[in-house]
N, C-alpha and C positions, 0 to 999 in steps of 0.2 A: 504494500500498499503506499508506503514511503517513496518507494521508487516511482511510482506512478505520480504522484504529487511533484516530486522535483523535476520529473520530465515534462509535466505540465507548466509547471511555473517557468522552465527554460525555453519553451515553444512560445510562451507568452511574452518573456523577455525579447525573444529573437523577433517576433511580430511587433513588438513596440519599436525597436531598433530599426527594422526595415520601413515602418511607417515614418518614423522621424527622419529618416535619410531621404526618403521620397518627398516629404514636405520640404526638407532643406534644398533639394535640388529645384523643386517647383519656385521657392522663393529666390534662389540665386537666379533662375532663368527669368523671372519676373523683374528684379529690381538691377541687374546688370545693365549698363548703358549698351545700346544696339551697336552693331559694327558698322553701319551706314550712315554715320555721323559725320559731319563736315570737321575737318581737323584745321588747327591754326597754324599758319606758317609765318614766321616773324612777327607775331603778335596781331594777326590780320586773320579774320574768319570770313571767307567768301559764302553768303548765305543767299546769292542771287537765285540759284536754282532749287532752293528749299520749299517745300510746300508747308504752309502754315498748319499745324496740328498741335494736339495737346502733348506732343512728345517732348520729353525734358532734353535739352541739348547739353551735353557735358562740356565744361570749359575748362580742360585740364591744362595746366601748364602756368607760366609766370606772367602775371598781369600787371600793369600800373594802373592806379587810378588817378586822374586829374579833376578834383572836384571842381564844377564851375566852368569847365573848359571843354572845347570841341577839338579834338584831335583826330586829323586824318593822315592820309599818307604824304601828302604835300607839306604839311607843317608838322612834323613829329614831335616839335618842341610843344605844341599847344598854343592856342590862342583864345581868348575870351570873345566868344560870338553868341 
């Protein structure tokens, strides 16, 4: 009788482990950024051909914030416009 109980507990633990692993894989698949996102090159992201959607765009890399300034490729130092 003790042998049946321990085998049953082992099967329950394995089933829980498999279910948790499956849920973790689903969670990773849902929250990882997609592979077809635009990438930044020299601090510039080209989003001309990007369709507007509710998808989050990952902005990985180094960025500099210039408060109150508009900075474009012609005036990389920034100006107040």
